[in-house]
N, C-alpha and C positions, 0 to 999 in steps of 0.2 A: 899923664894919661893922654894917649894919642887918639883924638876924636876922628881923624881922617881914616883910621883903620877900622873903626867900628862900623857895623852894618847900618845902612840908612834907616831912619825911623819908619815904622809901619811897613817895612819891607819894600819901600819904594826903591826903584833902581837908582843907583848912584851915578857918578860921572862915567860915561862910556858904557853904561848898562841900560839898555832899552827893553821895555816890554814888547815882545813880538806878538803879532796877531795870532800866531800858533799857540802861544801861551794862553791868550784870552779864549780862543776857541776850545782848547783843552779844558780850561777852567769851567766853561759853560757847558761842555759836553757831559760832565759828570751828573749834574742835577737833571739835565735833559734826558740822558740815557736811563737814569733811575726812574723817572716818572713814566716815560714811554715804555720801559720794560715792564713795569707793574701794570700799565694799562693794556698792553698786548697780552699779558698773562691772564688778565681778567676776561679778555675777549675769547680765550679758549673755551671758557664755560658757556659764554653766550652762543658761540658758533655751534658747540656740541648740542646745546639745548634746542636751537633752531633746527638742526639736522634731525634730531629725534622727532620734533613736531612735524616736520615735512614728511618723514617716513610714516608717521601715524596718520596724517591726512591722506597720503597716497595709498595707504594699506599695502605697502611693499617695502622691501629693503632697498635703500638708495646707496650709491657709492659714498665712501667716506670723504668729507670735504678736505681738499688740499689746504685751504686757508687755515684750518685748525692746526695742521702740522707746521705751517709757516709761523703762526702766532705762538705756538708752543716752543719753537726754537728761538724766536726773536726775544722773548722775555729773558731767559737766562743769558743769552749772548749780550744783550744790552746791560744787564746787571753786572755781569763779570767784567765787561769792558769798562764800565764806570769805575769799578774798584781798581782795575789795572791802570787806567789813566790817572786816577788819584795818586796811586803809589809812585808812578813815574814822574808826575808833576811835583810831588813832595821831594823826590830825590833831586830834581832839577833846581827847585828853589833853594834847597840846602847847598847844593854844589855851586850854583852860579851867584846867588845873592847872600848866602850864609844865614838865611832866616828859615824858621819853621814854616810849614804850609799855612798854619792857622794865624801866622803873624802878618799876613797880607790880606787885603780886602777880597781879591779874587780867590786867593788860596782858602780863605775861610768859607766862601761859597762852595768851593770844591769839596772841602773837608766835610761840611755839613751835608752836602748832597750825596756823599759816599756812604754815610752811615745807614740811611734807609735802604740803599742797594745791598749792603752787607746783610741787613735783616730780612730782605725779601728774596734773596737768592734761593734759600731752601724752599720757599713756596713756589717759585718759578720752576725749580728743578722737579718738585713734586708734580706740578701740572704737566710738565714734559713727560714724566714717567706715566702719568695717568692717561695721556694721549695715546701712548703706545701699548699700554697694558690691555690685554684682552678682557672684554666684558663677558662674563659668564652667561647672563641671561639675554643680553641684547635689549633693544628697545621693544616694548610691548606694543604690537600694532593694533590692538583693540579688536573690536567686533567688525570684521571686514566682510562678513558673510552676506 
């Protein structure tokens, strides 16, 4: 059995193989993008609710907030980018180090961070759809007389 040809334990780089700062940044990007993507998607509801409240207080229709569009697009963009970075990093670990993504410490962080992104992308896409869908009744302005 040739031990020098086997991959290093715990996915550590062997001789001549260094972990690059880009790999570390990519590994940490996935959980960061997942959390921030969900947080910005939740902000869509808060922004919309505040917009409705301001309209009711002013007793008139106000322009639609641009921040809601930005937050609605940021959520799915971050969620999808987290999954793409995870897949690309898994391919890189397999090709360069010969180990699975979950076989390394940073790879495991990436892998665990990607699953919530996969699960929340449909919610983020729904909130994006809801931002652009027309509201039949619009906000009720109340008694402005």
